[in-house]
LOPAMAR-244429 format. One record per residue (C-alpha): residue in three letters; x, y, z; chain. Coordinates in steps of 0.25 Angstrom, whole numbers. Each point is the difference from the previous one (the first is absolute). Layout:
N
resn Ala px X py Y pz Z chain A;
...
# end
This chain:
188
resn Leu px -86 py 96 pz 47 chain A;
resn Glu px -1 py -15 pz 2 chain A;
resn Arg px -12 py 2 pz 9 chain A;
resn Asp px -7 py 8 pz -11 chain A;
resn Glu px 5 py -9 pz -12 chain A;
resn Glu px -14 py -2 pz -5 chain A;
resn Lys px -4 py 15 pz 1 chain A;
resn Val px 13 py 3 pz -8 chain A;
resn Lys px -2 py -10 pz -10 chain A;
resn Gly px -15 py 5 pz -2 chain A;
resn Tyr px 5 py 14 pz -1 chain A;
resn Leu px 11 py -3 pz -10 chain A;
resn Glu px -9 py -8 pz -9 chain A;
resn Ser px -12 py 9 pz 0 chain A;
resn Lys px 7 py 14 pz 0 chain A;
resn Cys px 13 py -3 pz -7 chain A;
resn Lys px -3 py -12 pz -8 chain A;
resn Ile px 11 py -7 pz 6 chain A;
resn Lys px -2 py -15 pz 1 chain A;
resn Pro px 8 py -8 pz 10 chain A;
resn Leu px 10 py -10 pz -6 chain A;
resn Ser px -2 py -15 pz 4 chain A;
resn Gln px 12 py -8 pz 3 chain A;
resn Ser px -1 py -7 pz -13 chain A;
resn Asp px 0 py 14 pz -7 chain A;
resn Cys px 12 py 4 pz 7 chain A;
resn Tyr px 8 py -13 pz -4 chain A;
resn Arg px -6 py 0 pz -14 chain A;
resn Ile px 2 py 15 pz -3 chain A;
resn Phe px 13 py 4 pz 8 chain A;
resn Ile px 8 py -13 pz 3 chain A;
resn Ser px -2 py -10 pz -11 chain A;
resn Arg px 1 py 8 pz -12 chain A;
resn Glu px 12 py -4 pz -8 chain A;
resn Asp px 4 py 15 pz -3 chain A;
resn Arg px 1 py 2 pz 16 chain A;
resn Val px 8 py -12 pz 3 chain A;
resn Pro px 13 py 6 pz -2 chain A;
resn Ser px -3 py 12 pz 8 chain A;
resn Ile px -5 py -8 pz 11 chain A;
resn Ala px 12 py -9 pz 0 chain A;
resn Glu px 9 py 12 pz 1 chain A;
resn Ser px -8 py 6 pz 11 chain A;
resn Ile px 1 py -13 pz 9 chain A;
resn Lys px 15 py -1 pz 1 chain A;
resn Ser px 1 py 5 pz 14 chain A;
resn Glu px -3 py -9 pz 11 chain A;
resn Glu px -11 py 9 pz 6 chain A;
resn Ala px -7 py 2 pz -13 chain A;
resn Asn px 1 py -15 pz -4 chain A;
resn Leu px -6 py -4 pz 13 chain A;
resn Asp px -11 py 10 pz -1 chain A;
resn Phe px -3 py -5 pz -14 chain A;
resn Tyr px -1 py -15 pz 3 chain A;
resn Cys px -8 py 3 pz 13 chain A;
resn Tyr px -10 py 8 pz -9 chain A;
resn Leu px -1 py -11 pz -10 chain A;
resn Ser px -2 py -10 pz 11 chain A;
resn Lys px -12 py 8 pz 5 chain A;
resn Ile px -7 py 0 pz -14 chain A;
resn Gln px 5 py -14 pz -4 chain A;
resn Asp px -14 py -5 pz -2 chain A;
resn Ser px -1 py 10 pz -11 chain A;
resn Ile px 12 py -5 pz -7 chain A;
resn Ser px 0 py -11 pz -9 chain A;
resn Asn px 15 py -3 pz -4 chain A;
resn Leu px 12 py 8 pz -1 chain A;
resn Ser px 3 py 3 pz -15 chain A;
resn Pro px 13 py -5 pz -6 chain A;
resn Leu px 5 py 14 pz -1 chain A;
resn Met px -2 py 2 pz 15 chain A;
resn Arg px 7 py -13 pz 3 chain A;
resn Gln px 12 py 5 pz -9 chain A;
resn Ser px 0 py 14 pz 6 chain A;
resn Tyr px -4 py 0 pz 15 chain A;
resn Val px 10 py -4 pz 11 chain A;
resn Val px 0 py -5 pz 14 chain A;
resn Arg px 11 py 0 pz 10 chain A;
resn Thr px 6 py -14 pz 2 chain A;
resn Thr px 11 py -7 pz 7 chain A;
resn Asp px 9 py -11 pz -4 chain A;
resn Gly px 4 py -2 pz 15 chain A;
resn Arg px 12 py 8 pz -1 chain A;
resn Ser px -5 py 14 pz -6 chain A;
resn Glu px -12 py 6 pz -4 chain A;
resn Gln px -3 py 5 pz -14 chain A;
resn Trp px -11 py 5 pz -9 chain A;
resn Ser px -6 py -11 pz -9 chain A;
resn Leu px -10 py 0 pz -11 chain A;
resn Ile px -13 py -7 pz 4 chain A;
resn Ser px 2 py -9 pz -12 chain A;
resn Lys px 11 py -7 pz 7 chain A;
resn Thr px -2 py -13 pz 9 chain A;
resn Ile px -1 py 6 pz 14 chain A;
resn Phe px -3 py -9 pz 12 chain A;
resn Trp px -6 py 2 pz 14 chain A;
resn Lys px 11 py -1 pz 11 chain A;
resn Asp px -1 py -14 pz 6 chain A;
resn Asn px 9 py -11 pz 5 chain A;
resn Asp px 1 py -6 pz -14 chain A;
resn Trp px 4 py 13 pz -6 chain A;
resn Glu px 10 py 3 pz 11 chain A;
resn Asn px 6 py -13 pz -2 chain A;
resn Met px 1 py 2 pz -15 chain A;
resn Ser px 5 py 14 pz 0 chain A;
resn Gly px 11 py -4 pz 9 chain A;
resn Asn px 6 py -10 pz -9 chain A;
resn Ser px 15 py 3 pz -4 chain A;
resn Trp px -3 py -2 pz -15 chain A;
resn Met px -12 py 9 pz 0 chain A;
resn Pro px 4 py 13 pz -7 chain A;
resn Asp px -4 py 14 pz 6 chain A;
resn Gly px -13 py 5 pz -5 chain A;
resn Cys px -5 py -14 pz -5 chain A;
resn Cys px -9 py -6 pz 12 chain A;
resn Leu px -8 py 12 pz 3 chain A;
resn Ala px -11 py 3 pz 11 chain A;
resn Ile px -8 py 12 pz 3 chain A;
resn Ser px 6 py 10 pz 9 chain A;
resn Asp px -6 py 1 pz 14 chain A;
resn Ile px -2 py 15 pz -2 chain A;
resn Tyr px -14 py -3 pz -6 chain A;
resn Phe px -4 py -6 pz 14 chain A;
resn Asp px 8 py 6 pz 11 chain A;
resn Asn px -7 py 13 pz 3 chain A;
resn Ile px -14 py -2 pz -5 chain A;
resn Ser px -12 py -6 pz 8 chain A;
resn Gly px -3 py -14 pz 0 chain A;
resn Tyr px -12 py 1 pz -8 chain A;
resn Glu px 8 py 8 pz -11 chain A;
resn Ser px 11 py -10 pz 0 chain A;
resn Asp px -10 py -11 pz -2 chain A;
resn Arg px -7 py 7 pz -11 chain A;
resn Leu px 14 py 3 pz -7 chain A;
resn Arg px 4 py -14 pz 2 chain A;
resn Glu px -13 py -5 pz -7 chain A;
resn Phe px 2 py 10 pz -11 chain A;
resn Phe px 14 py -4 pz -3 chain A;
resn Ser px -4 py -15 pz 0 chain A;
resn Leu px -13 py 2 pz -8 chain A;
resn Lys px 7 py 9 pz -10 chain A;
resn Gln px 11 py -10 pz -1 chain A;
resn Val px 11 py 10 pz 4 chain A;
resn Val px 5 py -9 pz 11 chain A;
resn Gln px -1 py -15 pz 1 chain A;
resn Arg px 4 py -11 pz 10 chain A;
resn Tyr px 13 py -6 pz -2 chain A;
resn Ser px 1 py -11 pz -10 chain A;
resn Val px 11 py -7 pz -7 chain A;
resn Ala px -7 py 2 pz -14 chain A;
resn Gly px -1 py 15 pz 4 chain A;
resn Leu px 14 py 1 pz 4 chain A;
resn Tyr px 5 py -7 pz -13 chain A;
resn Gln px -8 py 10 pz -8 chain A;
resn Ser px 10 py 10 pz 6 chain A;
resn Leu px 12 py -8 pz 0 chain A;
resn Arg px -1 py -3 pz -15 chain A;
resn Ser px 3 py 14 pz -3 chain A;
resn His px 12 py 0 pz 10 chain A;
resn Leu px 7 py -13 pz -4 chain A;
resn Ser px 13 py 6 pz -3 chain A;
resn Glu px 0 py 8 pz 13 chain A;
resn Val px -3 py -13 pz 7 chain A;
resn Phe px 11 py -7 pz -7 chain A;
resn Ser px 10 py 11 pz 4 chain A;
resn Gln px -4 py -2 pz 15 chain A;
resn Ile px 4 py -14 pz -1 chain A;
resn Thr px 14 py 1 pz 4 chain A;
resn Thr px 3 py -13 pz 9 chain A;
resn Lys px -4 py -14 pz 0 chain A;
resn Glu px -9 py 2 pz 11 chain A;
resn Ile px -8 py 11 pz -6 chain A;
resn Ser px -1 py -9 pz -13 chain A;
resn Lys px -5 py -11 pz 8 chain A;
resn Ala px -11 py 8 pz 7 chain A;
resn Phe px -5 py 6 pz -14 chain A;
resn Leu px 0 py -14 pz -6 chain A;
resn Asn px -7 py -6 pz 12 chain A;
resn Trp px -11 py 11 pz -1 chain A;
resn Ile px -2 py -3 pz -15 chain A;
resn Phe px 0 py -15 pz 3 chain A;
resn Leu px -10 py 1 pz 11 chain A;
resn Asn px -9 py 9 pz -8 chain A;
resn Arg px 2 py -6 pz -14 chain A;
resn Thr px -15 py -3 pz -1 chain A;
resn Gln px -4 py 14 pz 2 chain A;
resn Ile px 11 py 6 pz -8 chain A;
resn Phe px 0 py -9 pz -13 chain A;
# end
């Protein structure tokens, strides 16, 4: 069928009055419509479906402007805090796994589920090209970002009581206060 794509398109248009959908049509008509977002969000809760969905979006990313606020509050990705994996809304602060993220996520004062990075499931079993496109999509659409103190503080602000409950010794307290002191200009 792929070899005869133009013949099939011509036949469908001339005989059946079926016009092919462009990538932007697919996104606009099926994916970005507000009434479809809850259904899509429910459909992408398995790892396989979630990966397929974001790989598809990465393929058509040139036709996508920005993800809507409803999409950001509804769609999830698989993340890790360095100890376990979980589903996280794409509206959360999610980092790329790098040395800075690894150092921060390993702090004894860091609560579970606070310093998140995108899971490796999105990149492990796909081609290099697909992986690069997916990384580009996640970055350009602001789903995943490079680690920054300001980004981490956005996440920490809503977890302060959990941070404080993690501080059980003088050493942990000192480590947390030292981090705040060293990064005070980026936090305050």
